[in-house]
N, C-alpha and C positions, 0 to 999 in steps of 0.2 A: 242271846244263849242257841244254840243251837243242839236240836233235843236226839233223842237216843232214835228217835224214829226215823230220822233224814237220814243217820248213820246207814239205817236199814236199810232207806232207800237206795243207797248209793251201792252197796252191797248189790240187793236185786240187780239193780239195773247191770251191775259188769258181770252178774253169773248171767242175766238174760243175752250178754252179747257175748259171754263164752261157750254158752249151750252148754247142754249134758257130756257126759264122759270125759269133761276136763277138771281142773285143777288150777288155782290160782295159789302160789307161795310166797309171802312176804315178809320178809325180817322186820323185826325194829331198827331201829338207830344203834350203834354201840355206844358201852362212855370211851370216853377218849381223856388222855393222859394229858395234863395241863402240865405237872411237876412232880418229879418223884413220885408220891403215895397219895396225888391228891390228881382229882380229875377236875376237867370242865364242868359246868353245870349241865345236865342233860337235856338236850329239845330231841323230842320224838322226830322219825323221818317224817316226813310233810303226808306222802303216799300212805304209811301205817296208819296216823291221826286221820287221811281223810276219809279210810275205809273204818275206823275202830274208833278212834278217841280216846285207846289205851293207852298209858303214860309211861309206862317202865321200859327200860331197855332189856337184852337177855329174854324175849317173846318173839312167837313165830305167827303170822295170821293165814291162815288155811282157809281157802272157798271149795263147797262141794256141790255144784250145783246138780239137784237132783239126788241128793244123796237121803235115803228116807232116815236113818239117827239124827239129821240136822246135817244144816250145809256151812255152818258157821265157827269155825273152829279155833281156841286161843292155847297155845303153847304157851306156858309163862310159869316165873319162879312159885315156889312155891311159899307160904306161909312160914314164917321163921321166926321165934321169939326174941333167939340171939341178936340173929341178923338186924332184925327192925330194932331192936335197941340201940345196936351202935350207927345204922344207916339210914331209918326211917320205915317206915310202914309199907307194908306192900299187899297188894288186893288177893292175891291168890287165886286157885283156880275159882272158888265160890267166890270170890269179888270178881272174877271175871263175866261170870255169866248172870250174877244180878245185876250188878252197875252197868254191864259193855254189852250185853244183850246173845253172848257166844250163847250155842248149843251145846256146846262142848269146851271143856277146857281140863286140860292135862300139863304135868309139870314139864318145865322145859330139856330137865333132865333125862326125859324117857322117851324124845323127840325119834331116837335112831330106832327105837323100839317100834314106834307107832307110826311115824309119816311114810316107810314104804308101802305099809300095806295100804294106808289111805290112796297113792300113788299109785298103785297094782290096779290097772283095769281100766284106769283111765288114757282117754289117747292124745290129750293134750296137755302140757303144763304150760301156764304160763308165768312167766318169773323174771325180774329185771335185771340180766346177768351183767355182769361189769360194775355195780355198785360196792359189794362185797365180794372179796379173792375168796375168803373164807368159803361164804357160805355157799359160793358159785361152786366151789369143789366138793362139799357135802348134798348138794344137789345131784351131781355128777356120778357121787360116789352111791345114793340113794339108787338112782339110776341103774347103777351098772349090778348092784344088788341085782335088782329085777332081773335084769338081763340075765344075770347067772344062775337064775331059776326058770329059765322058758322052759326048760327039759320037766320042769315039776309041773308045767301049768299056769304059770304066772304069765301077764301079759302087761309087760313094762311099757310106758308111754311111749309113743313113736315121734313125736312132733314138740319142738319148744317154740314158744310164742314168746314176744318181749311182752312183759305185762304192761308197762309205761306209754307204748302208744293208747292204746284204750283207756285207760284210767288219765294219762297225763290232759286228754282231751276233753272227758268228761271236766276235771276242774278246773279249766278255762272257761267255763260257764258257771255264773255263781247264782246259786239259789237265792230267795229272797233273804231265808234268814243270813247266808253267806254275808249279803250286801250290807245288811243292817249292822255286822257287827263290824265290817268295812268302814260304815258310814261314822261309828261309835271312834274305830282306832283314828279316823282320820282328822275327827275334830278334838280327840285330846292333843293329837299332834300336834295339828293348827294351833290350839291353844298354848302349849310348849315353846313353840316359835315364836307367839307374840311376847310370851312373859320372858321371854331371854333379851328381844329388842327394848325392853322396858328398862331393863337392869345394865345392858349392852352400855359402854363408857372406855376412852382409852385407859391403859394402865393396869386393866385386871387381864387374866390369863384366859386363852383358849380353853385349858383344862376347867377354868371356873366354869364357864358357861357351859361346856361337856355336865360337869356337874348339877345343873341346875336345868339343865334338860333331862337329864336320869330322872331327877327330883320329883319333875310335873309330870311324867309319865308316871311313876309310881303312885304321885296323889291319887291322881285319876285312875286309877287300877289298873293301870298296864308297867307289869311289873320290869320286864324285859325290853330291850331294843330290839327291830326287827333286824336291824344291823349295826356294824361302827358307825358311829356318828362322826362327820366329816363336820371339826369347826374351824375353817381357814380364815385364817387374817391376811390382808395384804393379798403377796405374790403368792402365797401357800393356796389359794383359792385356783391357782394356775396349775396345780397339782390335781389330778382330777380325784382320786380317790385317795388325798391325803387324810390320816389319820393320827399323825402325832400329837395333835393336839396340846403343845405345851409350849404354845409363843406368847409372848405379851401383845396384847392388839394397841398398835399405833394410832394415834390423831392424824384422821387423814386418809384413812384405809376403809376399805369394803372388809365387811365379814361375810363370809358364806355360810351357810349351817345348812346342811344336808342330815336329815335327822330322820327316823321314823318310829311309832314304838309297835310294839307287836302283841295282840290282843286274842284270845282263845286260839291263839297261831297267827292269826292274820296279820298283813303286814300293813303298817304303812309308807311310804316313802315322797318327803314334802323335802323340797329345798327352798330357801328364801336367800339375800341377799341385800346388805343394807349397811351404813354409813358407820361406824364406829362411835364417829360423834355427832351422829343423828341430823347431819347436815350433808347433801349428794355435793360432791364438786362438779364442775361444770361439764369433764370429759365423763366422770363416771355417769352422770346425769343423761350424759347422750347416749353411752354404753345402755343403761339400763333399758331407756324410753324404746331400744331397738330388741333387747331380749324380751321383755313383755309383751310388747307386739308379735314377735313370734310366738310368745306362749299364747295368746289371746288367739291368733287367727289359725294355730295349728289345733288348738282344743275347738274350735270352728266342723275342722273336719272331723274330728271324733263322733261318728253317726252311721247305721246301716248301711253296710250296702257301698262303702269307701273302703278301700283296700289298707293295711294297716300303715304301711307306707307313706300314706297320705298325707299324716300330720308332719313326715319328716321333710318331706319335699316342702310344703310350705314352708316350715322354719328357714331351711336351709335359702329359699328366694330372699324371704324378710331379713335375714340375717346378713344374705350378700347385698341387698337394697341398702342395710344398714351399714356396712364396711365403705362404701362406694360413697355415700353420702358423706362418711365422718372420712372421707379421704387417706383410708387405710388401705382400700383395694383401688386401683382404676382399671377402666375398658368396659367391656360390655358384657351387662348382667348375665346373658345366656350363656355366654364363651367362657366367663369364669365358672358358674356353675357346671358348666362340660367340664371344666377343666381341674373343678373340686379345690379351687384355689380359695375357699373358704376355709377348708380344712386347718388349712394352718392356724386357726381361731377357733374353729370348733370342728372337732375332731371326734365327737361320739354322734348316736344316734338319738332320736327325740324320745325315744321310748320303749317300755319293753313290758310285759305282761306282768300283774302283781295278783297275789292270792296267798296261799299261806307260806309260801316262799316270795322273797322282794322281788328278784326276778323270775319270775314264776314261769312254771311248765305252760306248755301247748307249742304245737306247731306257729313256726311267722309265714312258711312257704307251703303251699300246698300243691302240687305235681308245679315245681319250680316256679308257681307264681306268689304275688305276696297274698295273702290270705284277706278275706271278705272280712272285715269288722260284722259282729252281730250282735244281737242283745243279752246282755248277762256278760258280758265280757269287760276286764278292767286293767286300763294300761297307765303307765305313766306319759305327761308328757314334760319334757323337758330342755329344749333348748337353751345354750350358752355363749359365752363369749369369752376369752382366756386370751390378753395380752402379757403372754412371760417376757421379763425382761433380757430372755436368752434368742428371743425373736427377733432374726436379724433385718435391720431395714426399720425397724418400728422405730416411730417418734419414743421420745422418753415420757412425753406427757400420758402416754398410753401405758407404761409399764407398772406391773402390779393390780391391775386391776381384771379379776375374775369373775364374773357374773353367771349364776344357775338360775333359773326361775322352775320349778317344777308342782305339778299338781296331779292328783290321781282322780282319774276320770273312767267313770262307768258308760256304757253304751248302754241306752236306752232304746225304747220301741220306736222314738221317733226322732232321736236326736244321741245327748248327752247330758250328766250329769256330774257336776264336779263335787269329788267328794271332801276336795282341801277346802273348800272356796273361802271357808272363815279364815283363813290364813292370808292377813293384808299383802297385797304386793304392789299397791297403787304409792308412785311415789309422796305424793304427796301425803297419802293417809300414813307411811311410815315414819315421814319427819314429823310430822303432828304426835303421833304415837312416842317418839322418843323424847318428845320435849321435856327436860327435867324440871320438877315443880322447883320455885325459886322460894 
């Protein structure tokens, strides 16, 4: 559990960077219509959650470094007995202060009257333009109100600075508390993968597997998926973001599952690929061997001082070597890599940052050079091979084999920790696990 004090340290670090005479303004996520008069289940904007843990929509977080009356303000909905009867409890202004540590809390309906006054006299506004067009316009409207009062002595902010640059760099480096949450969500997600390996058999539907994954997540305390699970049998696995999950699983095919839970806002992202009937065919075994080797070799490159591209470069070389060994590609390995011949069968990168968002924030390039891995970063390592029947010239024996093996990896002081290590991935271990009792 991430404690209130840690959220306070995050706000303090951000305000120290901002300096006095500045103001940060961050609106919450908005509720989104699902159909007519029903909404999608609300999830808080990750940046807003990172700084406050406040879980409601229709809220605005404001930071005012050096303000004597209090530096941390939240505008939120008022307590309302009628609305709470229909739609659930609200924290209100008293709850915002008591439970989330803000110095002041005001009704969201009063923001037009109060926020311009808080902006007045501040030289810089830190704000994430481009996320919410309607709120962008409100920010400019408040600035223009102050500009119209210059003759009366008002001092409008003169500089607009992108809040996301510094805030996302903070989020890239995980604290001990964050890492502990990510260990837990990776472990429970791994447990779900193992459980579906046990129950998988020809004739059941991808949808049933998806339902079991969600059940296993919830059973272990993670109510939500971090993203829409991919449950792809056979050639469906050659569609990278396949989410229909509605086909019958066939004897002799592989099943690729890309699924991770969300816990306290933090995501896991794990992929495993295994035989639906519990036994890899010769071709499946060969392809799987090379993807697993690429996964392991790439993970070895996750360590402080390496560029974040090093795992991908390593995976590309191993996979290209495998494609040569399997007779799918021919030629010189270095020339094939230079020509990106592997991209027909491996068209994505080997990983991404992981945290509050499954594709988490943080720059991948610094001054146009690949970012150097540092302690506290968490990334995925996910090589794959995809042999679509649509690929011209591909021997039919490879058709419909799609394999990805994805792990969540923490950069430690001396190397790495595989957070998802309990999700088995060795061929023999998977086949042994999937043997059905007689």
